[in-house]
C-alpha positions in Angstrom: 19.3 -6.0 -19.9 16.8 -8.4 -18.6 16.5 -12.0 -19.9 13.2 -13.6 -20.7 12.2 -16.1 -17.9 12.9 -19.7 -18.8 9.5 -21.0 -17.6 7.2 -18.4 -19.2 4.3 -19.7 -21.2 4.7 -16.7 -23.6 7.2 -18.3 -26.1 7.0 -15.3 -28.6 8.6 -12.9 -26.1 12.1 -11.5 -27.0 15.0 -13.3 -25.5 15.9 -10.1 -23.6 14.7 -6.5 -23.1 16.9 -3.4 -22.5 15.9 -1.3 -19.5 17.1 2.0 -18.1 17.4 2.8 -14.4 16.2 6.0 -12.8 17.2 6.5 -9.1 15.4 9.1 -7.0 17.0 10.1 -3.6 15.4 12.7 -1.4 18.2 14.9 -0.1 16.2 17.0 2.4 13.3 14.9 3.9 10.9 16.4 6.4 12.0 16.0 10.1 11.4 12.5 11.5 10.6 11.1 8.0 12.6 8.5 6.0 14.0 10.0 2.8 12.4 8.8 -0.5 14.7 6.3 -2.3 13.2 4.9 -5.5 15.0 2.6 -8.0 12.8 2.6 -11.1 13.4 0.4 -14.2 11.9 1.4 -17.5 12.0 0.3 -21.1 11.7 4.0 -22.1 14.8 5.7 -23.4 16.4 8.2 -21.0 18.5 10.8 -22.8 17.8 13.9 -20.7 16.9 14.8 -17.1 13.5 15.7 -18.4 13.1 12.1 -19.6 14.0 10.8 -16.2 11.6 13.2 -14.4 8.8 11.9 -16.8 9.4 8.4 -15.5 9.2 9.7 -11.9 6.0 11.5 -12.7 4.5 8.3 -14.2 5.5 6.3 -11.2 4.0 8.9 -8.8 0.6 8.3 -10.6 0.5 4.8 -9.2 -0.5 6.4 -5.9 -3.8 7.4 -7.6 -4.3 3.8 -8.7 -3.6 2.6 -5.1 -6.1 5.1 -3.7 -8.7 3.9 -6.2 -8.3 0.3 -5.2 -8.2 1.1 -1.5 -11.5 3.0 -1.9 -13.1 0.1 -3.7 -11.8 -2.5 -1.2 -11.6 -1.0 2.2 -12.9 2.6 2.4 -16.6 2.4 2.0 -17.4 0.3 -1.0 -15.9 -3.0 0.4 -16.3 -5.1 -2.8 -14.3 -7.9 -1.1 -17.2 -8.4 1.3 -19.5 -9.2 -1.6 -21.6 -12.4 -1.4 -22.3 -12.5 -5.1 -21.9 -16.0 -6.5 -21.7 -15.5 -10.3 -18.9 -13.8 -12.2 -21.5 -11.8 -14.2 -23.0 -10.2 -11.1 -19.6 -9.6 -9.6 -18.4 -7.9 -12.8 -21.4 -5.6 -12.7 -20.9 -4.7 -9.1 -17.2 -4.0 -9.6 -18.0 -1.7 -12.6 -20.4 0.2 -10.4 -17.9 0.4 -7.5 -15.1 1.5 -9.9 -17.3 4.4 -11.1 -18.1 5.4 -7.6 -14.4 5.1 -6.5 -13.3 7.1 -9.5 -15.6 10.0 -8.5 -14.2 9.9 -5.0 -10.7 10.1 -6.3 -11.7 12.9 -8.7 -13.0 14.8 -5.7 -9.9 14.2 -3.6 -7.7 15.5 -6.5 -9.9 18.5 -7.0 -10.2 19.6 -3.4 -7.4 22.1 -3.4 -8.8 24.0 -6.4 -5.5 24.2 -8.3 -7.3 23.8 -11.6 -10.8 24.7 -12.7 -12.1 21.4 -14.1 -15.8 21.5 -14.5 -18.1 19.7 -12.1 -19.7 18.1 -15.2 -16.7 15.6 -15.3 -18.3 13.8 -12.4 -21.9 15.0 -12.1 -25.0 15.5 -14.3 -26.5 18.9 -14.7 -29.4 17.9 -12.4 -26.8 16.9 -9.8 -24.9 20.1 -10.2 -28.2 22.0 -9.6 -28.6 20.0 -6.4 -25.1 20.8 -5.3 -25.8 24.4 -5.9 -28.8 24.3 -3.7 -26.8 22.5 -1.0 -24.0 25.0 -1.3 -26.3 27.8 -0.5 -27.7 26.0 2.5 -24.4 24.9 4.1 -22.3 28.0 3.6 -21.8 30.2 6.7 -21.8 34.0 7.0 -18.1 34.7 7.2 -15.6 34.3 4.4 -13.9 31.2 5.9 -17.3 29.4 6.0 -18.0 30.1 2.3 -17.1 27.8 -0.6 -13.9 29.4 -1.9 -14.0 27.8 -5.4 -15.5 29.1 -8.6 -19.1 27.9 -9.1 -19.6 24.8 -11.2 -16.0 23.6 -10.9 -15.1 20.2 -9.6 -13.3 21.9 -6.6 -16.6 23.7 -5.8 -18.5 20.5 -5.9 -15.8 18.7 -3.8 -16.1 21.4 -1.0 -19.9 20.7 -0.8 -19.5 16.9 -0.8 -16.7 17.1 1.8 -19.0 19.2 4.1 -21.8 16.6 3.6 -19.3 13.9 4.6 -18.5 15.6 7.9 -15.5 17.7 7.0 -15.2 21.1 8.6 -13.4 24.1 7.0 -11.5 24.7 10.3 -9.9 21.3 10.2 -6.2 21.4 9.4 -6.3 18.1 7.5 -8.0 18.1 4.0 -10.9 15.7 3.4 -9.9 12.2 2.3 -11.6 9.4 0.4 -13.7 8.2 3.3 -15.1 11.7 3.9 -15.9 12.0 0.2 -17.5 8.5 0.1 -19.7 9.4 3.1 -20.6 12.8 1.5 -21.5 11.2 -1.8 -23.7 8.7 0.0 -25.6 11.5 1.6 -25.6 13.5 -1.6 -27.0 10.7 -3.8 -30.0 10.4 -1.4 -30.6 14.2 -1.5 -30.2 14.4 -5.3 -32.7 11.7 -5.8 -35.3 13.6 -3.7 -34.2 16.9 -5.4 -34.9 15.4 -8.9 -38.3 14.0 -7.8 -39.2 17.4 -6.4 -38.3 19.2 -9.6 -40.0 16.8 -12.1 
């Protein structure tokens, strides 16, 4: 049970709140890696192992949030370097950056093709048509050089954007946020020209 802080300005908070503890210990970590050891506090009730694993799954999602913020701040968008002087302008810039960062994270999560989410989650139909044109141009002749994902899926689009960002299918490491940011920058310029050409 956690007691309410004495100095809080929120006087209507309860005097205390009951929390449950979920402890996660990695028994067999990879060689030369520190084992995971999390101690998680939650106000959710824990009655079963499934309840505990749900808390762990929710906690793991914070990595996605961290990636989003890192993409906005350090990896390409650099909103902290902004010279905007008014809150209104800064708010607009952050909204634009958040949308761009969210698309980058969507592409990172889709890159392995485990699910078949549609490309329309992140791109307009005109943009999907432009991705299709680029996909045809950048694929190689052998199977490994071809886009392995079903057409019009987010994974299919991610493969193309990663290639535009400098990723190569022979690399052991999958493309990350910087690669997708760079690929999207190139793609946006191409898509603008593509749309003008097909007006």
